[in-house]
PAPA-512527 format. One record per residue (C-alpha): residue in three letters; x, y, z. Coordinates in nm, 4 decimals, m for minus. Layout:
N
residu = Ala	c1 = X	c2 = Y	c3 = Z $
...
END
This chain:
309
residu = Met	c1 = m0.9133	c2 = 1.6967	c3 = 1.1799 $
residu = Lys	c1 = m0.7784	c2 = 1.3396	c3 = 1.1968 $
residu = Leu	c1 = m0.6094	c2 = 1.1092	c3 = 0.9477 $
residu = Asp	c1 = m0.7742	c2 = 0.7684	c3 = 0.8996 $
residu = Gly	c1 = m0.4646	c2 = 0.5548	c3 = 0.9241 $
residu = Ile	c1 = m0.2980	c2 = 0.4178	c3 = 0.6136 $
residu = His	c1 = m0.4770	c2 = 0.4832	c3 = 0.2850 $
residu = His	c1 = m0.2318	c2 = 0.2974	c3 = 0.0609 $
residu = Ile	c1 = 0.1311	c2 = 0.1975	c3 = 0.0289 $
residu = Ser	c1 = 0.3167	c2 = 0.2213	c3 = m0.3041 $
residu = Ala	c1 = 0.6233	c2 = 0.0190	c3 = m0.3932 $
residu = Ile	c1 = 0.8335	c2 = m0.0750	c3 = m0.6975 $
residu = Thr	c1 = 0.8497	c2 = m0.4006	c3 = m0.8918 $
residu = Gly	c1 = 1.0660	c2 = m0.5080	c3 = m1.1818 $
residu = Asp	c1 = 0.8289	c2 = m0.7876	c3 = m1.2907 $
residu = Ala	c1 = 0.4595	c2 = m0.7124	c3 = m1.3131 $
residu = Arg	c1 = 0.3536	c2 = m1.0688	c3 = m1.4008 $
residu = Arg	c1 = 0.5314	c2 = m1.2228	c3 = m1.1023 $
residu = Asn	c1 = 0.4043	c2 = m0.9390	c3 = m0.8831 $
residu = Val	c1 = 0.0426	c2 = m0.9990	c3 = m0.9824 $
residu = Asp	c1 = 0.0828	c2 = m1.3726	c3 = m0.9210 $
residu = Phe	c1 = 0.2251	c2 = m1.3276	c3 = m0.5729 $
residu = Tyr	c1 = m0.0143	c2 = m1.0610	c3 = m0.4454 $
residu = Thr	c1 = m0.3302	c2 = m1.2122	c3 = m0.5932 $
residu = Arg	c1 = m0.2816	c2 = m1.5899	c3 = m0.6106 $
residu = Val	c1 = m0.0541	c2 = m1.6307	c3 = m0.3067 $
residu = Leu	c1 = m0.1587	c2 = m1.3502	c3 = m0.0720 $
residu = Gly	c1 = m0.5196	c2 = m1.3513	c3 = m0.1800 $
residu = Leu	c1 = m0.5588	c2 = m0.9829	c3 = m0.2560 $
residu = Arg	c1 = m0.7748	c2 = m0.8575	c3 = m0.5432 $
residu = Leu	c1 = m0.6228	c2 = m0.6746	c3 = m0.8408 $
residu = Val	c1 = m0.8584	c2 = m0.3752	c3 = m0.8186 $
residu = Ala	c1 = m0.6990	c2 = m0.1516	c3 = m1.0825 $
residu = Lys	c1 = m0.4484	c2 = m0.1604	c3 = m1.3669 $
residu = Ser	c1 = m0.3398	c2 = 0.1929	c3 = m1.4433 $
residu = Val	c1 = m0.0200	c2 = 0.3814	c3 = m1.5178 $
residu = Asn	c1 = 0.2135	c2 = 0.6072	c3 = m1.3263 $
residu = Gln	c1 = 0.0583	c2 = 0.9450	c3 = m1.4094 $
residu = Asp	c1 = 0.4037	c2 = 1.1078	c3 = m1.3859 $
residu = Asp	c1 = 0.5542	c2 = 0.8455	c3 = m1.6178 $
residu = Pro	c1 = 0.2780	c2 = 0.6778	c3 = m1.8239 $
residu = Ser	c1 = 0.5227	c2 = 0.4336	c3 = m1.9752 $
residu = Val	c1 = 0.5004	c2 = 0.2153	c3 = m1.6602 $
residu = Tyr	c1 = 0.2218	c2 = 0.0342	c3 = m1.4837 $
residu = His	c1 = 0.0636	c2 = 0.1361	c3 = m1.1594 $
residu = Leu	c1 = m0.1004	c2 = m0.1787	c3 = m1.0174 $
residu = Phe	c1 = m0.3404	c2 = m0.1682	c3 = m0.7238 $
residu = Tyr	c1 = m0.4292	c2 = m0.4594	c3 = m0.4971 $
residu = Gly	c1 = m0.6834	c2 = m0.4498	c3 = m0.2178 $
residu = Asp	c1 = m0.9997	c2 = m0.5843	c3 = m0.0650 $
residu = Glu	c1 = m1.3043	c2 = m0.6892	c3 = m0.2657 $
residu = Val	c1 = m1.4357	c2 = m0.3355	c3 = m0.3263 $
residu = Ala	c1 = m1.1088	c2 = m0.1363	c3 = m0.3038 $
residu = His	c1 = m1.1521	c2 = 0.0387	c3 = 0.0293 $
residu = Pro	c1 = m0.8716	c2 = 0.2632	c3 = 0.1542 $
residu = Gly	c1 = m0.6747	c2 = 0.0813	c3 = 0.4197 $
residu = Ala	c1 = m0.5880	c2 = m0.2359	c3 = 0.2224 $
residu = Asp	c1 = m0.4538	c2 = m0.0822	c3 = m0.0964 $
residu = Met	c1 = m0.1057	c2 = m0.2113	c3 = m0.1882 $
residu = Thr	c1 = 0.0233	c2 = m0.0571	c3 = m0.5118 $
residu = Phe	c1 = 0.3230	c2 = m0.1103	c3 = m0.7368 $
residu = Phe	c1 = 0.4959	c2 = 0.0821	c3 = m1.0128 $
residu = Glu	c1 = 0.6495	c2 = m0.1564	c3 = m1.2639 $
residu = Tyr	c1 = 0.9950	c2 = m0.0672	c3 = m1.4002 $
residu = Pro	c1 = 1.0744	c2 = m0.3784	c3 = m1.6056 $
residu = Tyr	c1 = 1.4008	c2 = m0.5512	c3 = m1.5103 $
residu = Ala	c1 = 1.4701	c2 = m0.3029	c3 = m1.2284 $
residu = Lys	c1 = 1.7583	c2 = m0.4157	c3 = m1.0105 $
residu = Pro	c1 = 1.6882	c2 = m0.5180	c3 = m0.6514 $
residu = Gly	c1 = 1.6623	c2 = m0.2273	c3 = m0.4161 $
residu = Arg	c1 = 1.7590	c2 = m0.1929	c3 = m0.0522 $
residu = Ala	c1 = 1.5798	c2 = m0.0117	c3 = 0.2320 $
residu = Gly	c1 = 1.7824	c2 = 0.2499	c3 = 0.4130 $
residu = Ala	c1 = 1.7393	c2 = 0.5718	c3 = 0.6084 $
residu = Gly	c1 = 1.4380	c2 = 0.7671	c3 = 0.4825 $
residu = Met	c1 = 1.2489	c2 = 0.4585	c3 = 0.3680 $
residu = Val	c1 = 0.9748	c2 = 0.2224	c3 = 0.4861 $
residu = His	c1 = 1.1238	c2 = m0.1253	c3 = 0.5252 $
residu = Thr	c1 = 0.8367	c2 = m0.3510	c3 = 0.6397 $
residu = Ile	c1 = 0.4623	c2 = m0.3583	c3 = 0.5705 $
residu = Val	c1 = 0.2534	c2 = m0.4918	c3 = 0.8574 $
residu = Trp	c1 = m0.0831	c2 = m0.6560	c3 = 0.7800 $
residu = Arg	c1 = m0.3700	c2 = m0.7557	c3 = 1.0060 $
residu = Val	c1 = m0.5033	c2 = m1.1047	c3 = 1.0487 $
residu = Gly	c1 = m0.7797	c2 = m1.2117	c3 = 1.2847 $
residu = Ser	c1 = m0.6349	c2 = m1.4959	c3 = 1.4884 $
residu = Pro	c1 = m0.3392	c2 = m1.7254	c3 = 1.5635 $
residu = Ala	c1 = m0.5126	c2 = m1.9780	c3 = 1.3375 $
residu = Ala	c1 = m0.4682	c2 = m1.7317	c3 = 1.0493 $
residu = Leu	c1 = m0.0960	c2 = m1.7200	c3 = 1.1197 $
residu = Asp	c1 = m0.0911	c2 = m2.1013	c3 = 1.1049 $
residu = Phe	c1 = m0.2736	c2 = m2.0910	c3 = 0.7711 $
residu = Trp	c1 = m0.0341	c2 = m1.8388	c3 = 0.6198 $
residu = Ala	c1 = 0.2732	c2 = m2.0157	c3 = 0.7504 $
residu = Ala	c1 = 0.1621	c2 = m2.3331	c3 = 0.5742 $
residu = Arg	c1 = 0.0531	c2 = m2.1552	c3 = 0.2577 $
residu = Leu	c1 = 0.3777	c2 = m1.9611	c3 = 0.2221 $
residu = Ala	c1 = 0.5860	c2 = m2.2698	c3 = 0.3004 $
residu = Ala	c1 = 0.4098	c2 = m2.4518	c3 = 0.0175 $
residu = Glu	c1 = 0.5182	c2 = m2.1716	c3 = m0.2121 $
residu = Gly	c1 = 0.8773	c2 = m2.2007	c3 = m0.0959 $
residu = Val	c1 = 0.8662	c2 = m1.8669	c3 = 0.0855 $
residu = Glu	c1 = 1.1041	c2 = m1.8419	c3 = 0.3817 $
residu = Gln	c1 = 0.9502	c2 = m1.7084	c3 = 0.6986 $
residu = Glu	c1 = 0.9989	c2 = m1.6360	c3 = 1.0688 $
residu = Arg	c1 = 0.7177	c2 = m1.7084	c3 = 1.3158 $
residu = Asp	c1 = 0.6340	c2 = m1.6291	c3 = 1.6745 $
residu = Glu	c1 = 0.3083	c2 = m1.6371	c3 = 1.8728 $
residu = Arg	c1 = 0.1798	c2 = m1.3040	c3 = 1.7433 $
residu = Ser	c1 = 0.3393	c2 = m1.2538	c3 = 1.4048 $
residu = Leu	c1 = 0.4718	c2 = m1.4064	c3 = 1.0836 $
residu = Arg	c1 = 0.7506	c2 = m1.2387	c3 = 0.8839 $
residu = Phe	c1 = 0.8411	c2 = m1.3030	c3 = 0.5181 $
residu = Ala	c1 = 0.9370	c2 = m1.1221	c3 = 0.1997 $
residu = Asp	c1 = 0.7896	c2 = m1.1096	c3 = m0.1490 $
residu = Pro	c1 = 0.9868	c2 = m1.2442	c3 = m0.4484 $
residu = Glu	c1 = 1.1785	c2 = m0.9171	c3 = m0.4791 $
residu = Gly	c1 = 1.2661	c2 = m0.8870	c3 = m0.1126 $
residu = Leu	c1 = 0.9955	c2 = m0.6481	c3 = 0.0133 $
residu = Ala	c1 = 0.9423	c2 = m0.7378	c3 = 0.3793 $
residu = His	c1 = 0.5974	c2 = m0.8126	c3 = 0.5169 $
residu = Glu	c1 = 0.4718	c2 = m0.9017	c3 = 0.8639 $
residu = Leu	c1 = 0.1336	c2 = m1.0469	c3 = 0.9591 $
residu = Val	c1 = 0.0100	c2 = m0.9697	c3 = 1.3119 $
residu = Val	c1 = m0.2948	c2 = m1.0779	c3 = 1.5066 $
residu = Thr	c1 = m0.4774	c2 = m0.7469	c3 = 1.5383 $
residu = Thr	c1 = m0.6640	c2 = m0.6009	c3 = 1.8322 $
residu = Ala	c1 = m0.7841	c2 = m0.2997	c3 = 1.6308 $
residu = Pro	c1 = m1.1606	c2 = m0.2302	c3 = 1.6309 $
residu = Asp	c1 = m1.1646	c2 = m0.1494	c3 = 1.2591 $
residu = Glu	c1 = m1.3718	c2 = m0.3357	c3 = 1.0013 $
residu = Pro	c1 = m1.1708	c2 = m0.6127	c3 = 0.8347 $
residu = Leu	c1 = m1.0934	c2 = m0.5389	c3 = 0.4677 $
residu = Ile	c1 = m1.0994	c2 = m0.8755	c3 = 0.2938 $
residu = Ala	c1 = m1.0812	c2 = m0.9936	c3 = m0.0655 $
residu = Asp	c1 = m1.2568	c2 = m1.3060	c3 = m0.1980 $
residu = His	c1 = m1.0299	c2 = m1.5923	c3 = m0.2912 $
residu = Pro	c1 = m1.1221	c2 = m1.9590	c3 = m0.3562 $
residu = Glu	c1 = m0.8243	c2 = m2.0888	c3 = m0.1543 $
residu = Val	c1 = m0.8333	c2 = m1.8401	c3 = 0.1354 $
residu = Pro	c1 = m1.1248	c2 = m1.8641	c3 = 0.3837 $
residu = Ala	c1 = m1.2556	c2 = m1.5184	c3 = 0.4776 $
residu = Glu	c1 = m1.1833	c2 = m1.5694	c3 = 0.8469 $
residu = Leu	c1 = m0.8162	c2 = m1.6364	c3 = 0.7658 $
residu = Ala	c1 = m0.7628	c2 = m1.3706	c3 = 0.4991 $
residu = Leu	c1 = m0.5511	c2 = m1.0554	c3 = 0.5243 $
residu = Gln	c1 = m0.7635	c2 = m0.7778	c3 = 0.6792 $
residu = Gly	c1 = m0.5821	c2 = m0.4623	c3 = 0.5627 $
residu = Phe	c1 = m0.2887	c2 = m0.2619	c3 = 0.6939 $
residu = Glu	c1 = m0.1890	c2 = m0.2540	c3 = 1.0592 $
residu = Gly	c1 = 0.1152	c2 = m0.0276	c3 = 1.0125 $
residu = Val	c1 = 0.4628	c2 = 0.0097	c3 = 0.8688 $
residu = Arg	c1 = 0.8146	c2 = 0.0011	c3 = 1.0069 $
residu = Ala	c1 = 1.0625	c2 = 0.2532	c3 = 0.8717 $
residu = Tyr	c1 = 1.4094	c2 = 0.4037	c3 = 0.8991 $
residu = Ser	c1 = 1.4534	c2 = 0.7784	c3 = 0.9492 $
residu = His	c1 = 1.7466	c2 = 1.0099	c3 = 0.8863 $
residu = Asn	c1 = 1.6255	c2 = 1.2170	c3 = 1.1830 $
residu = Pro	c1 = 1.3918	c2 = 1.0262	c3 = 1.4184 $
residu = Asp	c1 = 1.3295	c2 = 1.3247	c3 = 1.6481 $
residu = Ala	c1 = 1.2208	c2 = 1.5477	c3 = 1.3588 $
residu = Ser	c1 = 1.0122	c2 = 1.2646	c3 = 1.2127 $
residu = Ala	c1 = 0.8388	c2 = 1.2297	c3 = 1.5481 $
residu = Ala	c1 = 0.7742	c2 = 1.6057	c3 = 1.5707 $
residu = Val	c1 = 0.5974	c2 = 1.6131	c3 = 1.2357 $
residu = Leu	c1 = 0.3845	c2 = 1.3121	c3 = 1.3211 $
residu = Glu	c1 = 0.2814	c2 = 1.4407	c3 = 1.6634 $
residu = Arg	c1 = 0.2604	c2 = 1.8176	c3 = 1.6165 $
residu = Leu	c1 = 0.1540	c2 = 1.8449	c3 = 1.2566 $
residu = Met	c1 = m0.0302	c2 = 1.5215	c3 = 1.1766 $
residu = Gly	c1 = m0.1885	c2 = 1.4552	c3 = 1.5172 $
residu = Ala	c1 = m0.0306	c2 = 1.1136	c3 = 1.5866 $
residu = Ser	c1 = m0.0440	c2 = 0.9545	c3 = 1.9307 $
residu = Arg	c1 = 0.2891	c2 = 0.8110	c3 = 2.0466 $
residu = Thr	c1 = 0.3802	c2 = 0.4926	c3 = 2.2304 $
residu = Val	c1 = 0.7620	c2 = 0.4702	c3 = 2.2589 $
residu = Asp	c1 = 0.8649	c2 = 0.4713	c3 = 1.8865 $
residu = Thr	c1 = 0.5235	c2 = 0.3879	c3 = 1.7424 $
residu = Phe	c1 = 0.2999	c2 = 0.6662	c3 = 1.6132 $
residu = Glu	c1 = m0.0662	c2 = 0.5939	c3 = 1.5499 $
residu = Leu	c1 = m0.2843	c2 = 0.8054	c3 = 1.3214 $
residu = Arg	c1 = m0.6487	c2 = 0.7221	c3 = 1.3955 $
residu = Gly	c1 = m0.9560	c2 = 0.8932	c3 = 1.2593 $
residu = Ala	c1 = m1.3305	c2 = 0.8280	c3 = 1.2669 $
residu = Lys	c1 = m1.3096	c2 = 0.5211	c3 = 1.0419 $
residu = Arg	c1 = m0.9682	c2 = 0.3550	c3 = 1.0814 $
residu = Gly	c1 = m0.6259	c2 = 0.3761	c3 = 1.2343 $
residu = Gly	c1 = m0.2739	c2 = 0.2772	c3 = 1.1388 $
residu = Trp	c1 = 0.0748	c2 = 0.3374	c3 = 1.2640 $
residu = Ile	c1 = 0.4377	c2 = 0.3946	c3 = 1.1700 $
residu = Ala	c1 = 0.7262	c2 = 0.2800	c3 = 1.3849 $
residu = Phe	c1 = 1.0933	c2 = 0.3649	c3 = 1.3531 $
residu = Asp	c1 = 1.3875	c2 = 0.1276	c3 = 1.3807 $
residu = Pro	c1 = 1.7606	c2 = 0.2199	c3 = 1.3886 $
residu = Ala	c1 = 1.8690	c2 = 0.2815	c3 = 1.0330 $
residu = Pro	c1 = 2.1393	c2 = 0.0622	c3 = 0.8810 $
residu = Glu	c1 = 2.4716	c2 = 0.2227	c3 = 0.7942 $
residu = Glu	c1 = 2.4458	c2 = 0.1130	c3 = 0.4327 $
residu = Arg	c1 = 2.2676	c2 = 0.3706	c3 = 0.2145 $
residu = Gly	c1 = 1.9300	c2 = 0.2708	c3 = 0.0780 $
residu = Arg	c1 = 1.8602	c2 = 0.2194	c3 = m0.2899 $
residu = Gln	c1 = 1.5073	c2 = 0.2734	c3 = m0.4190 $
residu = Ser	c1 = 1.4382	c2 = 0.0088	c3 = m0.6798 $
residu = Ala	c1 = 1.2550	c2 = m0.3245	c3 = m0.7079 $
residu = Gly	c1 = 1.1302	c2 = m0.4571	c3 = m0.3761 $
residu = Thr	c1 = 1.1285	c2 = m0.1245	c3 = m0.1905 $
residu = Val	c1 = 0.8543	c2 = 0.1129	c3 = m0.0821 $
residu = His	c1 = 0.8214	c2 = 0.4380	c3 = m0.2738 $
residu = His	c1 = 0.5803	c2 = 0.6177	c3 = m0.0394 $
residu = Ile	c1 = 0.3092	c2 = 0.5729	c3 = 0.2227 $
residu = Ala	c1 = m0.0268	c2 = 0.7505	c3 = 0.2003 $
residu = Trp	c1 = m0.2428	c2 = 0.8474	c3 = 0.4960 $
residu = Gly	c1 = m0.6175	c2 = 0.8715	c3 = 0.4635 $
residu = Thr	c1 = m0.8165	c2 = 1.1937	c3 = 0.4580 $
residu = Thr	c1 = m1.1257	c2 = 1.3340	c3 = 0.2852 $
residu = Asp	c1 = m1.2007	c2 = 1.5973	c3 = 0.0217 $
residu = Ala	c1 = m1.3658	c2 = 1.8061	c3 = 0.2931 $
residu = Asp	c1 = m1.0394	c2 = 1.8238	c3 = 0.4886 $
residu = Met	c1 = m0.7865	c2 = 1.8394	c3 = 0.2069 $
residu = Asp	c1 = m0.7680	c2 = 2.2201	c3 = 0.1711 $
residu = Ala	c1 = m0.7060	c2 = 2.2513	c3 = 0.5441 $
residu = Trp	c1 = m0.4251	c2 = 1.9930	c3 = 0.5288 $
residu = Ile	c1 = m0.2608	c2 = 2.1744	c3 = 0.2382 $
residu = Glu	c1 = m0.2721	c2 = 2.4954	c3 = 0.4383 $
residu = Lys	c1 = m0.1420	c2 = 2.3238	c3 = 0.7523 $
residu = Val	c1 = 0.1517	c2 = 2.1570	c3 = 0.5799 $
residu = Ser	c1 = 0.2388	c2 = 2.4776	c3 = 0.3881 $
residu = Asn	c1 = 0.2213	c2 = 2.6895	c3 = 0.7037 $
residu = Ala	c1 = 0.4658	c2 = 2.4502	c3 = 0.8689 $
residu = Gly	c1 = 0.7200	c2 = 2.5454	c3 = 0.6029 $
residu = Ile	c1 = 0.7285	c2 = 2.1980	c3 = 0.4470 $
residu = Pro	c1 = 0.7636	c2 = 2.1937	c3 = 0.0665 $
residu = Asn	c1 = 0.4752	c2 = 2.0072	c3 = m0.0876 $
residu = Ser	c1 = 0.2989	c2 = 1.9218	c3 = m0.4135 $
residu = Gly	c1 = m0.0233	c2 = 2.1102	c3 = m0.3551 $
residu = Leu	c1 = m0.3405	c2 = 1.9366	c3 = m0.4652 $
residu = Val	c1 = m0.2874	c2 = 1.6574	c3 = m0.7196 $
residu = Asp	c1 = m0.5795	c2 = 1.4790	c3 = m0.8927 $
residu = Arg	c1 = m0.5030	c2 = 1.1069	c3 = m0.9157 $
residu = His	c1 = m0.8418	c2 = 1.0182	c3 = m1.0673 $
residu = Phe	c1 = m0.9185	c2 = 0.7587	c3 = m0.7972 $
residu = Phe	c1 = m0.8425	c2 = 1.0068	c3 = m0.5165 $
residu = His	c1 = m0.6930	c2 = 1.3500	c3 = m0.4562 $
residu = Ser	c1 = m0.3475	c2 = 1.3800	c3 = m0.3087 $
residu = Leu	c1 = m0.0967	c2 = 1.5985	c3 = m0.1293 $
residu = Tyr	c1 = 0.2693	c2 = 1.4901	c3 = m0.1264 $
residu = Phe	c1 = 0.5502	c2 = 1.5999	c3 = 0.1036 $
residu = Arg	c1 = 0.8747	c2 = 1.4544	c3 = 0.2314 $
residu = Glu	c1 = 0.8971	c2 = 1.4503	c3 = 0.6097 $
residu = Pro	c1 = 1.2309	c2 = 1.5567	c3 = 0.7666 $
residu = Gly	c1 = 1.3482	c2 = 1.1990	c3 = 0.8147 $
residu = Gly	c1 = 1.3335	c2 = 1.1474	c3 = 0.4364 $
residu = Ile	c1 = 1.0154	c2 = 0.9382	c3 = 0.3987 $
residu = Leu	c1 = 0.7752	c2 = 1.0469	c3 = 0.1253 $
residu = Tyr	c1 = 0.4264	c2 = 1.0939	c3 = 0.2647 $
residu = Glu	c1 = 0.1042	c2 = 1.1339	c3 = 0.0730 $
residu = Leu	c1 = m0.2286	c2 = 1.2423	c3 = 0.2114 $
residu = Ala	c1 = m0.4947	c2 = 1.0752	c3 = m0.0076 $
residu = Thr	c1 = m0.8716	c2 = 1.1227	c3 = 0.0006 $
residu = Glu	c1 = m1.1376	c2 = 0.8618	c3 = 0.0360 $
residu = Glu	c1 = m1.3205	c2 = 1.0162	c3 = m0.2581 $
residu = Pro	c1 = m1.4042	c2 = 0.9413	c3 = m0.5337 $
residu = Gly	c1 = m1.2717	c2 = 0.5863	c3 = m0.4953 $
residu = Phe	c1 = m1.2050	c2 = 0.3101	c3 = m0.7465 $
residu = Leu	c1 = m1.5721	c2 = 0.2553	c3 = m0.8274 $
residu = Val	c1 = m1.5573	c2 = 0.5834	c3 = m1.0220 $
residu = Thr	c1 = m1.4288	c2 = 0.3650	c3 = m1.3064 $
residu = Gly	c1 = m1.7214	c2 = 0.1193	c3 = m1.3104 $
residu = Pro	c1 = m1.9016	c2 = m0.1476	c3 = m1.1065 $
residu = Ala	c1 = m1.7195	c2 = m0.3605	c3 = m0.8472 $
residu = Glu	c1 = m1.7355	c2 = m0.6754	c3 = m1.0627 $
residu = Glu	c1 = m1.5272	c2 = m0.5014	c3 = m1.3319 $
residu = Leu	c1 = m1.2425	c2 = m0.3891	c3 = m1.1041 $
residu = Gly	c1 = m0.8991	c2 = m0.4828	c3 = m1.2400 $
residu = Lys	c1 = m1.0204	c2 = m0.6223	c3 = m1.5713 $
residu = Arg	c1 = m0.9064	c2 = m0.3420	c3 = m1.8014 $
residu = Ile	c1 = m0.6440	c2 = m0.0668	c3 = m1.8047 $
residu = Ile	c1 = m0.7830	c2 = 0.2486	c3 = m1.6478 $
residu = Leu	c1 = m0.6389	c2 = 0.5817	c3 = m1.7636 $
residu = Pro	c1 = m0.7136	c2 = 0.9266	c3 = m1.6210 $
residu = Pro	c1 = m0.9004	c2 = 1.1477	c3 = m1.8711 $
residu = Phe	c1 = m0.5920	c2 = 1.3493	c3 = m1.9618 $
residu = Leu	c1 = m0.4161	c2 = 1.0326	c3 = m2.0878 $
residu = Glu	c1 = m0.7100	c2 = 0.8680	c3 = m2.2647 $
residu = Ser	c1 = m0.6116	c2 = 1.0060	c3 = m2.6036 $
residu = Gln	c1 = m0.2763	c2 = 0.8250	c3 = m2.5714 $
residu = Arg	c1 = m0.4287	c2 = 0.4836	c3 = m2.4843 $
residu = Asp	c1 = m0.3058	c2 = 0.2889	c3 = m2.7871 $
residu = Arg	c1 = 0.0517	c2 = 0.4061	c3 = m2.7434 $
residu = Ile	c1 = 0.0509	c2 = 0.3534	c3 = m2.3692 $
residu = Glu	c1 = m0.0990	c2 = 0.0029	c3 = m2.3829 $
residu = Ala	c1 = 0.1518	c2 = m0.1035	c3 = m2.6474 $
residu = Arg	c1 = 0.4381	c2 = m0.0407	c3 = m2.4015 $
residu = Leu	c1 = 0.2934	c2 = m0.2231	c3 = m2.1032 $
residu = Thr	c1 = 0.3541	c2 = m0.5850	c3 = m2.0010 $
residu = Pro	c1 = 0.0553	c2 = m0.7999	c3 = m2.1050 $
residu = Leu	c1 = m0.1135	c2 = m0.9259	c3 = m1.7848 $
residu = Pro	c1 = m0.3588	c2 = m1.2130	c3 = m1.7470 $
residu = Asp	c1 = m0.6836	c2 = m1.1775	c3 = m1.5507 $
residu = Pro	c1 = m0.5939	c2 = m1.3314	c3 = m1.2068 $
residu = Arg	c1 = m0.9527	c2 = m1.4539	c3 = m1.1674 $
residu = Ala	c1 = m0.9948	c2 = m1.6015	c3 = m1.5144 $
residu = Asp	c1 = m0.9496	c2 = m1.9636	c3 = m1.3964 $
residu = Trp	c1 = m1.1520	c2 = m1.9345	c3 = m1.0766 $
residu = Pro	c1 = m1.4244	c2 = m2.1949	c3 = m1.0196 $
residu = Val	c1 = m1.7605	c2 = m2.0781	c3 = m1.1529 $
residu = Lys	c1 = m2.0015	c2 = m1.9906	c3 = m0.8701 $
residu = Ile	c1 = m2.3428	c2 = m2.1514	c3 = m0.8998 $
residu = Ser	c1 = m2.6135	c2 = m1.9314	c3 = m0.7502 $
END
């Protein structure tokens, strides 16, 4: 029973419109779903990913309008690491980000920058055998596009205990301070850096949780395994797009195990992804009230050139 790397990563934004612009127009991801935080339906849950919303490239944000800037500290993910296919892709992204006024640091293998709210990203030339997860974009050639998650870097309150959970419970393989979770389809890793002395503050520009990929067939066994280890957890949670198990590992990072099924296409065909607000069935009766409280968002693809077939 193996976990298929990173399923999705969820963070916080204080400005949904700016967030959509940066992750779709600048980074070239597709807005694959506009939904709401099921635990707080007054706020957006925005999902960005590849063209057909595969697990492994799914960056999500909860919008809390006007949220103050956050700060990563112990018990938090601090950097999201993305795959690209070549050094030429790093050259492309360095130029594209510079044209947008985004500060960056570059070496032969990676490019580091932050989004408008300070969330740190790193692009690395991958050697992973996994299928690239790419979104269409008129300004980003497919061979240069982001290819999905490589891993994350984090701070832990208790690195030894974090390592024990990853290796003994979750089946990670370890190389120094990097822990890879690789299943039949994909792999991804988490690495730990020394935590800063300053306490973290979860708000805009910080990661809320990281989700690791599993399947419906394995979920009951994972719930049993986590419970038998004495780790408090959520039990099975139906998130409409996938089924989830949440628990906080001993270093303080919130983990989710999320299933491949049913996937985002449960809401309709691929060409309709991201065009309308999707609500889980239990919230559908509240649609008018919920939509009235959300920030109006334009369709990021509305002004794309028309393809002639």
